[in-house]
N, C-alpha and C positions, 0 to 999 in steps of 0.2 A: 503494500500498500504506500503509495507516494504521499509527501506532505501535503501535496495540494488536494488530493483526495480526502485526507484527514480533515482539512480544513473545511472543505465542503459537507461532510458528513456531520461535523459539529455543528456548522451553520444551519443544517438541515433540522438537526434536533432542536436548536434554538427557535427556529421558525414554528415546529411542530408544537413546542410548548406554549409559544406566544398562542397560537391558533387555539390551542386547549383553555388557556386561561382566558381568552377573549370570548370564546364560546360561552363558558359557564356565566360570564357576566352578561352577555348578550341576552341569554336565555332568561337571567334574572332581570332584565331592563336596566342594567348597572354598567357603569365603566370602573376599571381597576383604579384604586387610589393613586391621586398625583403625588409625585416626590416633592413638589414645589409648594404643597399647602400643608399646614400643620397636621400631625396626626390627631385622629379622633378614634380611639379603640371601640367606642360605642356606635360608631357609623356602620350601616349595613353592609357598605363596600369592605370593611375591615373583617367583619364577620365571615363574609364570603370568602375571604383570604384564607380562613381555617378550614374551609371545604377539603376534604382528602383529595379529591381530583385535583383542584388548585394546587394544593401543597406538592403533589407528586410531580405536578407540571413545573412547579417553580424549582424544585429540587432538580430535576433534569436540566432546566435553563442555567441555573447557576453552575452546576458542574459544568455543562457544555461552554458556557460563557468564559469561564475561569481556564479551562483546558485550551480553548480557542486562543486565548490571550498568552498562555504559556507556549503554544505551539508557534504562534506567528512571530512573538517577540525574541530578540536576539538575548542568550542567556545571561550575559553579563547586565544587561537593563533589568532582567527578571530578578536576579539575585539582588541587586541594589534596590529594586522596588519593596522587597520584603521588609528592608528596614525602616520604611515609611511607618509600619505598625507601632514603633516605639514613641517617635515624636507625637504621631496622631493620639495614641493614648495618654500621653502627658497632656496634651493640649486639651483634650476632652475633660480629664480629671480637673484641671484648671479652670476652664469655664462653668464646669459644673460647680465647682466650690466658690466662683464669683457669681452664681446665680444669674448667668447670662441668659439662659433660655426663658427663665421666668421674667426678667426684665424686658425681653422682647416679646414676650406673650402679652405683657401689658401696653406695650407699645402699639400693637396691632399690626396688621398687614403692610402698612408703610414702612415698618422698619424704625431703626434708630441710629443715629451717627455715633460711632465708636467712643467719642468725647462723653457722651451722656451714658452709653453702657459702662463705661469705667468708673464714672464719677462716685456712685455708691461705694464702692471698694477702694477708692483712690489709687489703683492700679495705672501704670504707664499705658496710656491709650494707644500709642503707635505700637507697643509690643502686642497688645491686646488684638490690635486690627491685623497684624501679621499672623497671629494664632487663628484668629476666625478665619481670614483668607486662606490659610492651609487647609482648614477643615473645610470650607466652602468649596475648594478645588477638589475634595474627595467626597463631596455631595453631603456633607453635614454643614447645615446653615446655608444660605443664599445671599451674595452680595448684590443688594438691588441696585447700588450705585456706589461710587467710590467712597470706601469708608462707611458704608450705611449697610448694616445687616438686618436680616428677618429670619424668622425661624421656618424650617421645612419639615417634611414628614419626620426625617430622622432625629433631628436635634429636637424637636417637640417631645420626642417620646422620654427624654430626659427629664421633663417637666415635674417639679416636686408638687405641684397642685397647691402651693400657698403664695400668699401675696409676698413679693420681694422685700418689703419693708419688715416683715415678720422674719423672713430667712436672715436678713441682716442683724435684725434686733435680737435674735435667740439664736445664736449660730451653734449651740450645743444641741438645739431642738430640730435643726435644718431636715434631718432625714427621717425623724420619728413621724410615724403614720403616713409615710410617702410610698409609691409604688416602686419597685426593686431597681429599675434601671440606673437611677442616679447612685445609689448605693453600690451597685454593681461596678460601674465605671470608677467611681471613686476608690474603691477598693482594688480594682485592676490596676487603676494609675497609681497606686502607692503600695501596698505590702507585695501585691503580685508581680508588678514591674520591678520593684527592687529585688525581689528575691530570684527573678530571671536574670538580672543581672549579674547573679552569682552562681547560676547553673554550673557553669564551666568549672570554677573552682571546686564547687562539691563534688562534681564527677572525677576530677583528677584527686581528690583528696585519698590518700590510701587509707585513711581509718574510716572515712565516710560515716562519721558520728554525728555530723550536724547538717541538718537539712537547709538548703539555700534560704527557706524562709527564717529559719531560726539565725542563720549568718546576717540576713539583711537588718532583722530587729534586734539583734544582740542578745537573743534568748540563750541560756544555758543550753547545753546537749542534754543535761540530765532532767530539765524540766520540760513536762508535756508542754505542747504548744497552746493547748486549749486552757491549761490551768494558768498560763502566762497571760492569756487573752482575759481572764475572768478577775484579774487584779483591778483594784479601783482605780489606779493611773491609766488602764487601758480601756476604761469604760465605754468612751466614745467609739474605739475600734471594734470593740466587741458589739456594740449596737449596731454599727453600721454592717458588720459582718452577718449578723443575725437578720437584718432587713435584707440585705442582699440574697441570703440562702431562702427567705421566705418566697421568694418569687417562683421558684420550682414547684412548691407546694401549691402556690395559687393557681399556676397553669395546668398541674395535674387535676386539681378540682374543677377548673373551668373545662376540661376535656373529658371529665368524667374518668379519669384514668384509674382510680382506686377500683373500679368496677368491671374494667376490662382486661384484667389480668387475673390473678387468683380467684376462684369462686369461694367467696367467704361464707356462702350459704351451706357450704359442706360441713362447716362447723357444727356441732350439736347445740341444741337449745341449752342454755347455761354453761356452755363451753368457755375457756378460759382463753383469752387472747392478751399476749403479753407484748407491749410495745417497747421494746429494748432500745434505749437512747431516744426517748419520745420527743424530745424538744418542748413544742408547744402541744403535742397530742393532737393534732389538727387530723392526722390520717386516721387515728384509732377512733377519734370522735365521728368522723365522716361514716365510717364502718359502722360503728354502734348505733347510729342514728337509722340506717337501714337494717340492721339486725340487732335489735334493742334488747334481746335475751341474752346476748353475749355478756361476760363478765371481762372486764378490761382491766389490766394492770398496766399503768403507766410507770414506766422506770426511767430516772435519769438522776443527775445531780441535784442537790437540794435547792439553788437558787432558780435553776431552770424549771424544776418540778413546781416551784410555787406559781410560776407564769402559766405552767401546763394547767394546773387547778383554777386558777382565775379565768382561763380561757373556757374550760368546761364549765365552771359556775356561769359564765355569761352566755353561753351558747348550747349546753345541754344539762341544767341544773337538775332536771328530773332524775336523771340517770344517778347523779351523785346522792339525791335524796333516797333512792332505792338501793343504796349500796352496792351497784352495778360496775362501780369504777372505783380503784384504788390508785393513790399516787404513793409511789414506793421509791426511797432514795437507794441508788444501788449504784455499784460500779461493776461495769460487765466483766471486767478482769477477774472479779471474783466469783465464788461459787453462785450459781443461780438460786435465789431463794424459792422460787414458784416451781414446784414440782410436778409433772404430768400436765403440763399445759396442752392446749389443743393446737395452739400456733403461736410462734415465736414471729414477731415483725421486726425487721430492722431496715429502716429507711435511710439511705445514704450514710450509713455507719461504716460498713467495710470499706469503703472507699478512701477512709480517714488514715487508715492503717496498712502497715506492710504487711505480707503474706504471713509472717511469723506471729504477729499481734493477732491478725484475723483469724489464724487457726486457734489461737487461745480463747477469742471470745465466743467462736462457734464451738470449742469443744465444752466451754462451760454450759452451753445450752444444750448440747447433746446429751451431757452428764445427768441433766434434769429433764429430758424428755421421756415419752413413753412411745411404745412401737408405733402410734397412730399420729404422732405429733408432725405437725408441718412448719418447716423453716421457710419464711418468706423474706427474701432480699429484695428491696427495691432498689435498683442501681442501674447505671448505665453499663452497657456493653460495648467494649472496643471491638470494632469489626477488622479483620485483615484487610489490608488493601488489595491483596490478591484474592481470590475465590477461596471460600472455606473448604477445608477436605471433607470428604465423605464422612469421616467418623464424627466430626462436630455437626454436621448437617442430619446425622441420625438421630440426634437428641430432640425428642418432640418440642417442636416451636423454636428450635434453633435457627432454621432457614431463614436467611433475610433476602429480600428481593435485590438482585444484581442488575447493575446499570448495563443498558445496552452498548455494544462497541461503537465508536471506539473510546467510551468513557471508561475510567478506571472501574473496577467493578463495585467498589465502594462509594460510587458517585463524587469521588475526589473532593474538591473544595468545598461542595455543599455538605459534606460530612466532617468538615475540619473542626467543629466545635468540641466534638467528643476527644480529638486528640490534643487540643489545646487545654482541655479541662484534665487530661490525664497528666501532661506536663505541669500543670498548677498544682494537681494532686501531689505529685512527686515532689514539689517545691514544699508542700505542707508535711509530707513525711509519708503520704499514702500513695494510692495508685488505683486509676481505673483498671478494670481486668476484662480480657478476652474470655470467651466461652471456657477456653482450655484452662486458663487460669482459675476460674469460679469451679471448674470439676475438681481440679488441684486441692484448693484449700478446704473445699466441703470434705473431699476424701479424707484428707489428713485429720481434719476435725471429727471425723465419724458419721458423717452426713453423705447421702447419694443425691446427686442432681438429677432430678426426674422429669422436670419440665421447665420451659422458658415460656412466659406469656409475653409477647411484644406488644407495646401499647401504639395503636395506629396514630401516626403523626409525631411520634416522640422516639428518640433514641433509648429512652428509658424502659426498662423490662422488670416484670416480676419474675424472679428466679426462685424455683421451689425446689425445696430438698426434704428429704425424710431420713430418719436414722437408717444407716447402712446395715 
């Protein structure tokens, strides 16, 4: 196959994807959202963008467009372009902390001169203009006239939903009660960006005792990162982290993901569901609302557990009154106090830890299980760039859609978020796992992986094990 024919095949895939997207919108008598107008997540056109047919077409379009650029561009230019991600992320964090999006939202569609944008924070307007111009060149914000900027669909997704005066007046509460995007970008531009800068040093360290994140933040190698985050002086970092992570939970609930995987109805009436490392307990609460005869045990550290109890009191108080939910302070590296539970649920727990630590966590659960206990891990699965081997595909639910040629089997750049997440988790001391990785750690802990439930429209899966 010549390079020209590859270009044509990729262009055809883009054209077919556009036809599919436009067809779905035309049937609904709508047009796809415009890049140049602010994002409205409640708009019908945005909701239609979550249609599975549209999402599949967008995945092919993004994969083909990125591969088309990589094929057509000279390799040196491609390599140099990858470095754009570092300053772009730094600029995004800066404009988010300067509340630029909110200032522009209040200015309206005509936009605002950079002198006025910079005034509340008293930063250098010339430098801010250069940063905004760099972002606008990458389709984040629009420069409506020289030095006059306005929000677009991408930039407005960072809106914290509060008046800019409030954000400047109470900076310690800027992110409290906001959507997840701003918290994510600010965290990525701070701890994550700094830790990636030390990735090479950590890889080359013969002892390998300190993760890139600990190196970047000056955390002792002997102190667990999450313990460090819970120190009083790190309260704002911890709050930002919790808000950033809450976004996954919100998206899962919006897509009904909790009920598109493991069938919770197979647990018996009065059965015990243990939410290990429950956080806010939002997932187990959603399950309990649909299956109110279940007995739920929420387990986490004391301060987190207090928030979980408050969350349940506000959203499902009757279950507390009926004594069908318990809040139990527990360290999951210690013996599991609930014996013979019907299911252990761990949502985004194992990806925080190395294989060795994950085996320890899962072994404690296996020791406390009965033959019919189900282990349900809600995690992302890292696909191979190449097609998966037959042995992996043989696991029920393991098969994953493969991209059409000449795309990479894993849909290339359209799937890059999971690989970024894997590297990010490495910096924190954990890892995202392939199916083979999950088989391995479950087996070492006494479990057998029996099924994978893939959630439509998400890389996230329900990975189910039973005692081996």
